[in-house]
C-alpha positions as a Markdown table, in Angstrom:
| # | Residue | x | y | z |
|---|---|---|---|---|
| 1 | Unk | 4.7 | -25.8 | 20.3 |
| 2 | Unk | 1.9 | -23.5 | 21.3 |
| 3 | Unk | -1.6 | -22.9 | 19.9 |
| 4 | Unk | -2.8 | -19.5 | 18.7 |
| 5 | Unk | -6.5 | -18.8 | 18.4 |
| 6 | Unk | -7.8 | -15.7 | 16.6 |
| 7 | Unk | -11.0 | -13.8 | 17.4 |
| 8 | Unk | -13.6 | -13.1 | 16.1 |
| 9 | Unk | -13.0 | -15.3 | 13.0 |
| 10 | Unk | -12.2 | -18.4 | 15.2 |
| 11 | Unk | -9.1 | -19.6 | 13.4 |
| 12 | Unk | -6.4 | -21.7 | 15.1 |
| 13 | Unk | -2.8 | -22.5 | 14.2 |
| 14 | Unk | 0.4 | -23.8 | 15.9 |
| 15 | Unk | 3.6 | -21.8 | 16.5 |
| 16 | Unk | 6.9 | -23.5 | 16.6 |
| 17 | Unk | 9.7 | -22.6 | 19.0 |
| 18 | Unk | 11.5 | -19.4 | 17.8 |
| 19 | Unk | 9.0 | -18.8 | 15.0 |
| 20 | Unk | 7.2 | -15.5 | 14.8 |
| 21 | Unk | 3.5 | -15.6 | 15.1 |
| 22 | Unk | 3.2 | -14.1 | 11.7 |
| 23 | Unk | 5.5 | -16.7 | 10.1 |
| 24 | Unk | 3.4 | -19.4 | 11.8 |
| 25 | Unk | 0.1 | -18.0 | 10.5 |
| 26 | Unk | 1.4 | -17.6 | 6.9 |
| 27 | Unk | 2.9 | -21.2 | 7.0 |
| 28 | Unk | -0.6 | -22.5 | 7.9 |
| 29 | Unk | -2.5 | -20.1 | 5.5 |
| 30 | Unk | -4.2 | -18.3 | 8.3 |
| 31 | Unk | -5.2 | -14.7 | 7.4 |
| 32 | Unk | -3.3 | -12.1 | 9.6 |
| 33 | Unk | -2.9 | -8.6 | 8.2 |
| 34 | Unk | 0.7 | -7.6 | 7.8 |
| 35 | Unk | 3.0 | -5.2 | 5.9 |
| 36 | Unk | 6.7 | -5.0 | 6.2 |
| 37 | Unk | 7.3 | -8.1 | 8.3 |
| 38 | Unk | 10.1 | -6.3 | 10.2 |
| 39 | Unk | 8.3 | -4.5 | 13.0 |
| 40 | Unk | 8.6 | -1.1 | 11.3 |
| 41 | Unk | 5.0 | -0.4 | 10.2 |
| 42 | Unk | 2.6 | -1.7 | 12.7 |
| 43 | Unk | 0.2 | -3.3 | 10.2 |
| 44 | Unk | 0.2 | -6.6 | 12.0 |
| 45 | Unk | -1.1 | -5.3 | 15.3 |
| 46 | Unk | -3.4 | -7.5 | 17.3 |
| 47 | Unk | -4.7 | -7.5 | 20.9 |
| 48 | Unk | -3.5 | -10.3 | 23.1 |
| 49 | Unk | -6.5 | -11.3 | 25.2 |
| 50 | Unk | -5.0 | -14.5 | 26.7 |
| 51 | Unk | -1.5 | -15.9 | 27.0 |
| 52 | Unk | 2.1 | -14.8 | 27.1 |
| 53 | Unk | 4.6 | -13.8 | 24.4 |
| 54 | Unk | 7.9 | -12.0 | 23.9 |
| 55 | Unk | 9.7 | -10.3 | 21.1 |
| 56 | Unk | 12.4 | -11.9 | 19.0 |
| 57 | Unk | 16.0 | -10.8 | 19.0 |
| 58 | Unk | 15.6 | -8.2 | 21.7 |
| 59 | Unk | 13.2 | -6.2 | 19.5 |
| 60 | Unk | 11.6 | -3.1 | 21.1 |
| 61 | Unk | 8.2 | -2.1 | 19.5 |
| 62 | Unk | 8.9 | 1.6 | 18.6 |
| 63 | Unk | 5.8 | 1.8 | 16.5 |
| 64 | Unk | 3.6 | 1.1 | 19.5 |
| 65 | Unk | 2.6 | 3.8 | 22.0 |
| 66 | Unk | 2.9 | 3.2 | 25.7 |
| 67 | Unk | -0.9 | 3.1 | 25.8 |
| 68 | Unk | -1.1 | 0.4 | 23.2 |
| 69 | Unk | 1.5 | -1.7 | 25.0 |
| 70 | Unk | -0.5 | -1.4 | 28.3 |
| 71 | Unk | -3.6 | -2.5 | 26.4 |
| 72 | Unk | -2.0 | -5.7 | 25.2 |
| 73 | Unk | -1.3 | -4.7 | 21.6 |
| 74 | Unk | 1.3 | -6.9 | 20.0 |
| 75 | Unk | 3.2 | -7.0 | 16.6 |
| 76 | Unk | 2.7 | -10.5 | 15.1 |
| 77 | Unk | 5.8 | -10.2 | 12.9 |
| 78 | Unk | 8.3 | -9.8 | 15.7 |
| 79 | Unk | 6.6 | -11.8 | 18.6 |
| 80 | Unk | 6.9 | -15.4 | 19.5 |
| 81 | Unk | 4.4 | -17.3 | 21.7 |
| 82 | Unk | 5.5 | -18.3 | 25.2 |
| 83 | Unk | 2.2 | -20.1 | 25.9 |
| 84 | Unk | -1.0 | -20.7 | 24.1 |
| 85 | Unk | -2.4 | -17.4 | 22.9 |
| 86 | Unk | -5.7 | -15.9 | 22.0 |
| 87 | Unk | -5.5 | -12.7 | 19.9 |
| 88 | Unk | -8.2 | -10.3 | 18.6 |
| 89 | Unk | -7.9 | -9.3 | 15.0 |
| 90 | Unk | -10.4 | -6.4 | 14.3 |
| 91 | Unk | -12.3 | -6.7 | 11.1 |
| 92 | Unk | -13.9 | -4.1 | 8.9 |
| 93 | Unk | -17.3 | -5.1 | 7.4 |
| 94 | Unk | -16.9 | -2.6 | 4.6 |
| 95 | Unk | -14.2 | -4.9 | 3.1 |
| 96 | Unk | -14.8 | -8.6 | 3.5 |
| 97 | Unk | -11.6 | -10.6 | 3.3 |
| 98 | Unk | -10.5 | -12.0 | -0.1 |
| 99 | Unk | -8.4 | -15.1 | 0.2 |
| 100 | Unk | -4.8 | -14.9 | -1.0 |
| 101 | Unk | -4.1 | -17.3 | -3.8 |
| 102 | Unk | -1.3 | -18.1 | -6.3 |
| 103 | Unk | -2.2 | -17.3 | -10.0 |
| 104 | Unk | -0.5 | -18.3 | -13.2 |
| 105 | Unk | -0.4 | -15.6 | -15.9 |
| 106 | Unk | 1.1 | -14.6 | -19.2 |
| 107 | Unk | 2.7 | -11.3 | -20.1 |
| 108 | Unk | 0.3 | -9.5 | -22.4 |
| 109 | Unk | 2.0 | -6.1 | -22.7 |
| 110 | Unk | 5.2 | -4.3 | -21.7 |
| 111 | Unk | 5.3 | -0.5 | -22.3 |
| 112 | Unk | 7.6 | 2.3 | -21.0 |
| 113 | Unk | 5.6 | 5.1 | -19.4 |
| 114 | Unk | 8.8 | 7.1 | -18.6 |
| 115 | Unk | 12.5 | 6.3 | -18.7 |
| 116 | Unk | 12.2 | 4.5 | -15.4 |
| 117 | Unk | 8.6 | 3.4 | -15.1 |
| 118 | Unk | 7.1 | 0.5 | -17.1 |
| 119 | Unk | 3.5 | -0.6 | -17.6 |
| 120 | Unk | 3.2 | -4.4 | -17.3 |
| 121 | Unk | -0.1 | -6.1 | -18.2 |
| 122 | Unk | -0.6 | -9.8 | -17.2 |
| 123 | Unk | -3.4 | -12.0 | -18.4 |
| 124 | Unk | -4.9 | -14.9 | -16.4 |
| 125 | Unk | -7.3 | -17.5 | -17.7 |
| 126 | Unk | -9.4 | -18.0 | -14.6 |
| 127 | Unk | -11.1 | -14.6 | -14.8 |
| 128 | Unk | -11.7 | -14.9 | -11.0 |
| 129 | Unk | -9.0 | -12.7 | -9.5 |
| 130 | Unk | -10.8 | -10.3 | -7.1 |
| 131 | Unk | -9.2 | -7.4 | -5.2 |
| 132 | Unk | -9.9 | -4.0 | -3.8 |
| 133 | Unk | -8.4 | -0.8 | -5.1 |
| 134 | Unk | -5.3 | 0.0 | -3.2 |
| 135 | Unk | -4.1 | -3.6 | -2.8 |
| 136 | Unk | -1.1 | -5.2 | -4.4 |
| 137 | Unk | 0.3 | -8.5 | -5.6 |
| 138 | Unk | 3.7 | -10.2 | -5.2 |
| 139 | Unk | 5.4 | -11.5 | -8.3 |
| 140 | Unk | 7.1 | -14.8 | -7.7 |
| 141 | Unk | 10.7 | -14.8 | -9.1 |
| 142 | Unk | 12.5 | -18.0 | -10.3 |
| 143 | Unk | 15.0 | -17.7 | -7.4 |
| 144 | Unk | 12.3 | -17.7 | -4.8 |
| 145 | Unk | 12.3 | -14.0 | -4.2 |
| 146 | Unk | 9.1 | -11.9 | -4.3 |
| 147 | Unk | 8.5 | -8.4 | -5.5 |
| 148 | Unk | 5.4 | -6.4 | -4.5 |
| 149 | Unk | 3.6 | -4.0 | -6.9 |
| 150 | Unk | 0.3 | -2.1 | -6.5 |
| 151 | Unk | -2.5 | -3.0 | -8.8 |
| 152 | Unk | -2.9 | -0.1 | -11.3 |
| 153 | Unk | -6.4 | -0.6 | -12.6 |
| 154 | Unk | -9.8 | -1.7 | -11.5 |
| 155 | Unk | -10.8 | -5.3 | -12.3 |
| 156 | Unk | -10.8 | -5.9 | -16.1 |
| 157 | Unk | -12.4 | -9.2 | -17.1 |
| 158 | Unk | -13.2 | -10.4 | -20.6 |
| 159 | Unk | -16.3 | -12.4 | -20.2 |
| 160 | Unk | -16.2 | -13.5 | -23.8 |
| 161 | Unk | -13.0 | -15.6 | -23.5 |
| 162 | Unk | -12.9 | -15.8 | -19.7 |
| 163 | Unk | -9.6 | -14.0 | -19.2 |
| 164 | Unk | -8.7 | -11.1 | -17.0 |
| 165 | Unk | -6.0 | -8.4 | -17.2 |
| 166 | Unk | -3.9 | -7.4 | -14.3 |
| 167 | Unk | -2.1 | -4.1 | -14.7 |
| 168 | Unk | 1.0 | -2.9 | -12.9 |
| 169 | Unk | 3.2 | 0.3 | -13.2 |
| 170 | Unk | 6.7 | -0.7 | -12.1 |
| 171 | Unk | 9.6 | 1.6 | -11.3 |
| 172 | Unk | 12.9 | 0.2 | -12.5 |
| 173 | Unk | 15.8 | 0.2 | -10.1 |
| 174 | Unk | 19.5 | -0.2 | -10.9 |
| 175 | Unk | 20.4 | -3.8 | -10.4 |
| 176 | Unk | 16.9 | -4.6 | -9.2 |
| 177 | Unk | 16.1 | -8.3 | -9.4 |
| 178 | Unk | 12.8 | -7.8 | -11.2 |
| 179 | Unk | 13.9 | -4.6 | -12.9 |
| 180 | Unk | 16.6 | -6.3 | -14.9 |
| 181 | Unk | 14.3 | -9.2 | -15.8 |
| 182 | Unk | 11.6 | -6.8 | -17.0 |
| 183 | Unk | 13.9 | -4.6 | -19.0 |
| 184 | Unk | 16.1 | -7.2 | -20.6 |
| 185 | Unk | 14.6 | -10.7 | -20.4 |
| 186 | Unk | 10.8 | -10.8 | -20.1 |
| 187 | Unk | 8.8 | -10.8 | -23.3 |
| 188 | Unk | 5.2 | -10.8 | -24.3 |
| 189 | Unk | 3.9 | -14.4 | -23.9 |
| 190 | Unk | 6.2 | -15.3 | -21.0 |
| 191 | Unk | 4.7 | -17.0 | -18.0 |
| 192 | Unk | 4.7 | -15.2 | -14.6 |
| 193 | Unk | 3.2 | -16.3 | -11.3 |
| 194 | Unk | 2.0 | -14.0 | -8.6 |
| 195 | Unk | 0.3 | -14.1 | -5.2 |
| 196 | Unk | -2.5 | -11.9 | -4.1 |
| 197 | Unk | -4.4 | -9.8 | -3.3 |
| 198 | Unk | -2.5 | -8.4 | -0.4 |
| 199 | Unk | -2.5 | -5.2 | 1.7 |
| 200 | Unk | -5.0 | -3.0 | 3.4 |
| 201 | Unk | -4.4 | 0.5 | 1.9 |
| 202 | Unk | -8.2 | 0.9 | 1.4 |
| 203 | Unk | -10.5 | 3.8 | 1.1 |
| 204 | Unk | -12.5 | 4.7 | 4.3 |
| 205 | Unk | -16.2 | 4.5 | 3.4 |
| 206 | Unk | -17.0 | 7.4 | 5.6 |
| 207 | Unk | -16.8 | 10.9 | 4.1 |
| 208 | Unk | -15.0 | 13.8 | 5.6 |
| 209 | Unk | -14.8 | 17.6 | 5.1 |
| 210 | Unk | -12.1 | 17.0 | 2.6 |
| 211 | Unk | -9.8 | 14.2 | 1.4 |
| 212 | Unk | -6.2 | 14.8 | 0.7 |
| 213 | Unk | -4.2 | 12.3 | -1.4 |
| 214 | Unk | -0.4 | 12.5 | -1.3 |
| 215 | Unk | 1.8 | 10.4 | -3.7 |
| 216 | Unk | 5.5 | 10.2 | -4.2 |
| 217 | Unk | 6.7 | 8.7 | -7.5 |
| 218 | Unk | 4.9 | 5.4 | -8.3 |
| 219 | Unk | 2.9 | 5.9 | -5.1 |
| 220 | Unk | 0.5 | 7.4 | -7.5 |
| 221 | Unk | -0.5 | 3.9 | -8.6 |
| 222 | Unk | -2.7 | 3.0 | -5.6 |
| 223 | Unk | -3.6 | 6.6 | -5.0 |
| 224 | Unk | -5.1 | 7.0 | -8.5 |
| 225 | Unk | -7.6 | 4.2 | -7.9 |
| 226 | Unk | -8.7 | 5.5 | -4.5 |
| 227 | Unk | -9.0 | 9.0 | -6.0 |
| 228 | Unk | -11.2 | 7.8 | -8.8 |
| 229 | Unk | -13.5 | 6.1 | -6.4 |
| 230 | Unk | -13.7 | 9.1 | -4.1 |
| 231 | Unk | -14.4 | 11.5 | -7.0 |
| 232 | Unk | -17.2 | 9.3 | -8.1 |
| 233 | Unk | -18.8 | 8.9 | -4.7 |
| 234 | Unk | -18.2 | 12.3 | -3.0 |
| 235 | Unk | -20.1 | 15.0 | -4.8 |
| 236 | Unk | -19.8 | 17.8 | -2.2 |
| 237 | Unk | -16.3 | 17.1 | -0.8 |
| 238 | Unk | -13.1 | 19.0 | -1.7 |
| 239 | Unk | -10.6 | 16.5 | -2.9 |
| 240 | Unk | -6.9 | 17.3 | -3.3 |
| 241 | Unk | -4.1 | 15.4 | -5.0 |
| 242 | Unk | -0.4 | 16.2 | -4.4 |
| 243 | Unk | 2.0 | 14.2 | -6.5 |
| 244 | Unk | 5.7 | 14.6 | -5.8 |
| 245 | Unk | 8.2 | 13.5 | -8.5 |
| 246 | Unk | 11.7 | 14.5 | -9.6 |
| 247 | Unk | 10.9 | 16.3 | -12.9 |
| 248 | Unk | 8.2 | 16.8 | -15.5 |
| 249 | Unk | 8.7 | 13.5 | -17.4 |
| 250 | Unk | 7.9 | 11.5 | -14.3 |
| 251 | Unk | 4.3 | 12.8 | -14.3 |
| 252 | Unk | 3.0 | 10.0 | -16.5 |
| 253 | Unk | -0.6 | 10.6 | -15.5 |
| 254 | Unk | -0.4 | 14.4 | -15.8 |
| 255 | Unk | -2.8 | 14.7 | -18.7 |
| 256 | Unk | -5.4 | 12.5 | -16.9 |
| 257 | Unk | -5.3 | 14.5 | -13.7 |
| 258 | Unk | -5.4 | 17.9 | -15.6 |
| 259 | Unk | -8.5 | 16.7 | -17.4 |
| 260 | Unk | -10.1 | 15.8 | -14.1 |
| 261 | Unk | -9.2 | 19.2 | -12.7 |
| 262 | Unk | -10.9 | 20.9 | -15.7 |
| 263 | Unk | -14.1 | 18.8 | -15.3 |
| 264 | Unk | -14.5 | 18.9 | -11.5 |
| 265 | Unk | -14.5 | 22.2 | -9.5 |
| 266 | Unk | -14.1 | 20.2 | -6.2 |
| 267 | Unk | -10.9 | 18.5 | -7.4 |
| 268 | Unk | -7.5 | 20.2 | -6.8 |
| 269 | Unk | -4.4 | 18.8 | -8.5 |
| 270 | Unk | -1.0 | 20.0 | -7.4 |
| 271 | Unk | 2.1 | 18.3 | -8.9 |
| 272 | Unk | 5.3 | 19.1 | -7.0 |
| 273 | Unk | 8.8 | 18.7 | -8.6 |
| 274 | Unk | 12.1 | 18.5 | -6.7 |
| 275 | Unk | 14.3 | 19.1 | -9.8 |
| 276 | Unk | 12.3 | 20.7 | -12.7 |
| 277 | Unk | 13.9 | 19.9 | -16.1 |
| 278 | Unk | 14.5 | 23.3 | -17.8 |
| 279 | Unk | 14.9 | 21.5 | -21.1 |
| 280 | Unk | 11.1 | 20.8 | -20.9 |
| 281 | Unk | 10.3 | 24.5 | -20.4 |
| 282 | Unk | 9.8 | 26.8 | -17.4 |
| 283 | Unk | 8.0 | 25.1 | -14.6 |
| 284 | Unk | 5.4 | 27.4 | -13.0 |
| 285 | Unk | 4.1 | 24.9 | -10.5 |
| 286 | Unk | 5.1 | 23.8 | -7.0 |
| 287 | Unk | 8.6 | 22.7 | -6.2 |
| 288 | Unk | 10.3 | 21.2 | -3.2 |
| 289 | Unk | 9.1 | 18.7 | -0.6 |
| 290 | Unk | 5.6 | 17.5 | -1.3 |
| 291 | Unk | 4.5 | 17.4 | 2.3 |
| 292 | Unk | 5.3 | 21.1 | 2.6 |
| 293 | Unk | 3.2 | 21.9 | -0.4 |
| 294 | Unk | 0.3 | 20.1 | 1.3 |
| 295 | Unk | 0.2 | 22.3 | 4.3 |
| 296 | Unk | 0.8 | 25.4 | 2.2 |
| 297 | Unk | -2.2 | 24.7 | 0.1 |
| 298 | Unk | -4.4 | 23.1 | 2.8 |
| 299 | Unk | -3.3 | 24.7 | 6.1 |
| 300 | Unk | -6.3 | 23.3 | 8.0 |
| 301 | Unk | -6.4 | 19.5 | 8.0 |
| 302 | Unk | -8.8 | 19.1 | 10.9 |
| 303 | Unk | -11.6 | 16.7 | 9.9 |
| 304 | Unk | -9.8 | 15.6 | 6.8 |
| 305 | Unk | -8.7 | 12.1 | 5.7 |
| 306 | Unk | -5.2 | 11.9 | 4.3 |
| 307 | Unk | -4.0 | 9.0 | 2.1 |
| 308 | Unk | -0.2 | 8.9 | 1.5 |
| 309 | Unk | 1.7 | 6.4 | -0.7 |
| 310 | Unk | 5.4 | 6.6 | -1.6 |
| 311 | Unk | 8.9 | 6.4 | -0.2 |
| 312 | Unk | 9.5 | 6.1 | 3.5 |
| 313 | Unk | 11.1 | 9.5 | 3.8 |
| 314 | Unk | 8.0 | 11.2 | 2.3 |
| 315 | Unk | 5.6 | 9.3 | 4.6 |
| 316 | Unk | 7.7 | 10.2 | 7.7 |
| 317 | Unk | 7.7 | 13.8 | 6.6 |
| 318 | Unk | 3.9 | 13.7 | 6.4 |
| 319 | Unk | 3.7 | 12.1 | 9.8 |
| 320 | Unk | 5.9 | 14.7 | 11.3 |
| 321 | Unk | 4.2 | 17.8 | 9.8 |
| 322 | Unk | 0.5 | 17.1 | 9.4 |
| 323 | Unk | -0.6 | 16.7 | 13.1 |
| 324 | Unk | 0.5 | 20.3 | 13.7 |
| 325 | Unk | -2.1 | 21.4 | 11.1 |
| 326 | Unk | -5.0 | 19.5 | 12.7 |
| 327 | Unk | -4.8 | 16.0 | 11.2 |
| 328 | Unk | -6.0 | 13.3 | 13.6 |
| 329 | Unk | -3.8 | 10.2 | 13.7 |
| 330 | Unk | -6.7 | 7.9 | 13.0 |
| 331 | Unk | -7.4 | 9.7 | 9.7 |
| 332 | Unk | -4.0 | 9.2 | 8.3 |
| 333 | Unk | -3.6 | 6.1 | 6.0 |
| 334 | Unk | -0.3 | 5.2 | 4.5 |
| 335 | Unk | 1.4 | 2.8 | 2.0 |
| 336 | Unk | 5.2 | 3.0 | 2.4 |
| 337 | Unk | 7.3 | 1.8 | -0.6 |
| 338 | Unk | 10.6 | 0.6 | 0.9 |
| 339 | Unk | 13.8 | 1.7 | -0.9 |
| 340 | Unk | 15.8 | -0.8 | -3.1 |
| 341 | Unk | 18.3 | -2.8 | -1.1 |
| 342 | Unk | 16.2 | -2.7 | 2.1 |
| 343 | Unk | 13.2 | -4.8 | 1.3 |
| 344 | Unk | 10.9 | -5.5 | -1.6 |
| 345 | Unk | 7.7 | -5.2 | 0.4 |
| 346 | Unk | 5.8 | -2.2 | 1.4 |
| 347 | Unk | 4.6 | -1.1 | 4.8 |
| 348 | Unk | 0.9 | -0.5 | 5.2 |
| 349 | Unk | -1.4 | 1.5 | 7.5 |
| 350 | Unk | -5.0 | 0.7 | 6.9 |
| 351 | Unk | -8.5 | 0.4 | 8.3 |
| 352 | Unk | -7.2 | -2.5 | 10.5 |
| 353 | Unk | -4.5 | -0.3 | 12.0 |
| 354 | Unk | -6.9 | 2.6 | 12.3 |
| 355 | Unk | -8.9 | 0.8 | 15.0 |
| 356 | Unk | -5.9 | 0.9 | 17.3 |
| 357 | Unk | -5.1 | 4.6 | 17.0 |
């Protein structure tokens, strides 16, 4: 058994033989940023300043550049300690850490927003659940599984009766573990437990020449909160929102964004449909792949910040296309929603990962 020390927060934990460093940290409630837990996103990057390690199961860190590897960058989720270790976990003073805790809640409201997206509102009695816009929670299922969902609203506390609402917008998937429960079994008043807050898909506090938000499907949930904050703070910055969905009925926030567009000359809203529903009238807006629409509308991404949330294929398309139009890697922030059947968690790129770019 080896000891792992973290800098600069001076935490220490032990790692068992064959156990990943991330698993050891979580087991002992030590805060280490992470996302997918499978070596695919890079959110658990740290710098090894002392000690030896190796990757589990012959894993090769494809998400790390050669430069990062030479500088001692390691992925906690796929590495095991081969000696005592000291690792550096960069911190961002703009967002002090909030401890992850388990909360007991009751279902307050269930409402369909579309045929496949439900609004779920939970109520907790403590009134002390703090989080940052862009973060998510994991709902704890009776069989031990967890399902991760982005928080859909700013903190809503009722100071009169000391309760707090937690809002989620959840896409239902065929044969999904939580989807079936939500659609057929869960009722108002039922208890639900969750862990949170988690994730680092947070808004950079520095302003840029323009900010581009790109959402695919329910990736609009964290994007909407970041957008609202940016619109409130940045008075002279052009702000773009591209929202890619299948058809018109999937645009469950369309009225809200159209209203913002009418009220703010600096805000540009471009919904993009892959399969417009002709039964809902002729669609005069953008169609096709949302990442293509971004560079058609904003061909110069130099100096911009881009925040993208949605399916893995959409994120990869953005990563492949945007650098050719001037986007710097360190200004790309992502929240990947893994597809059903692969994993319930999402992969994150955040202010933490930005420091290694």
